[in-house]
Wavefront OBJ file of the C-alpha trace (Angstrom):
o trace
v 84.280 67.547 56.241
v 85.471 70.789 54.774
v 82.562 73.092 56.081
v 83.129 71.794 59.641
v 86.782 72.470 59.582
v 86.217 76.120 58.633
v 83.629 76.540 61.307
v 86.062 75.300 63.862
v 88.677 77.750 62.690
v 86.222 80.628 62.817
v 85.215 79.391 66.419
v 88.844 79.425 67.341
v 89.403 82.969 65.875
v 86.209 84.120 67.703
v 87.344 82.823 71.100
v 90.832 84.235 70.716
v 89.450 87.561 69.886
v 87.052 87.414 72.880
v 89.966 86.648 75.218
v 92.151 89.301 73.834
v 89.267 91.775 74.071
v 88.718 90.765 77.841
v 92.442 91.289 78.457
v 92.413 94.809 76.870
v 89.220 95.687 78.859
v 90.922 94.802 82.158
v 94.081 96.739 81.270
v 91.864 99.721 80.489
v 90.030 99.293 83.801
v 93.267 99.241 85.720
v 94.352 102.396 83.940
v 91.154 104.224 84.577
v 91.285 103.236 88.208
v 94.626 105.188 88.737
v 97.081 102.929 87.021
v 99.637 100.551 88.631
v 100.776 103.197 91.168
v 97.406 103.182 92.808
v 96.861 99.464 92.637
v 100.373 98.497 93.637
v 100.775 101.379 96.187
v 103.346 103.392 94.238
v 104.808 106.282 96.125
v 104.158 108.853 93.485
v 100.604 108.126 92.637
v 97.585 109.213 94.581
v 96.940 107.280 97.810
v 93.665 105.693 98.639
v 92.321 109.017 100.049
v 93.300 110.878 96.785
v 96.419 112.430 98.312
v 99.702 112.402 96.505
v 102.965 111.653 98.045
v 103.820 115.301 98.043
v 100.460 116.063 99.934
v 101.328 113.493 102.650
v 104.861 114.986 102.897
v 103.360 118.511 103.383
v 100.959 117.289 105.957
v 103.946 115.450 107.913
v 105.929 118.792 107.886
v 102.919 120.851 109.080
v 102.346 118.367 111.878
v 106.058 118.710 112.865
v 106.774 115.078 112.191
v 109.735 116.060 110.167
v 112.131 119.070 109.998
v 112.581 121.533 107.074
v 115.719 119.887 105.929
v 114.116 116.448 105.612
v 110.965 117.990 104.053
v 113.214 119.738 101.346
v 115.217 116.552 100.627
v 112.129 114.339 100.325
v 110.418 116.931 98.175
v 113.266 117.156 95.787
v 113.310 113.218 95.486
v 109.520 113.295 94.800
v 109.638 115.981 92.271
v 112.512 114.603 90.060
l 1 2 3 4 5 6 7 8 9 10 11 12 13 14 15 16 17 18 19 20 21 22 23 24 25 26 27 28 29 30 31 32 33 34 35 36 37 38 39 40 41 42 43 44 45 46 47 48 49 50 51 52 53 54 55 56 57 58 59 60 61 62 63 64 65 66 67 68 69 70 71 72 73 74 75 76 77 78 79 80
């Protein structure tokens, strides 16, 4: 009886440690991949091509898609 109970407790502790370790590993991988911004498509983080939102804004201004006033307004919003 008693030895089997102790073994079950250690087995439970080992399984919990394994699950917690796996969760921590996944969180670490997400952070290494660029964090939630990249995974969830956040505006301030790098885009799939490695461009930041500010890089995209500069490109849009250079192409003439937006005027100077809109560029400066959006730049202020992004650099807050």
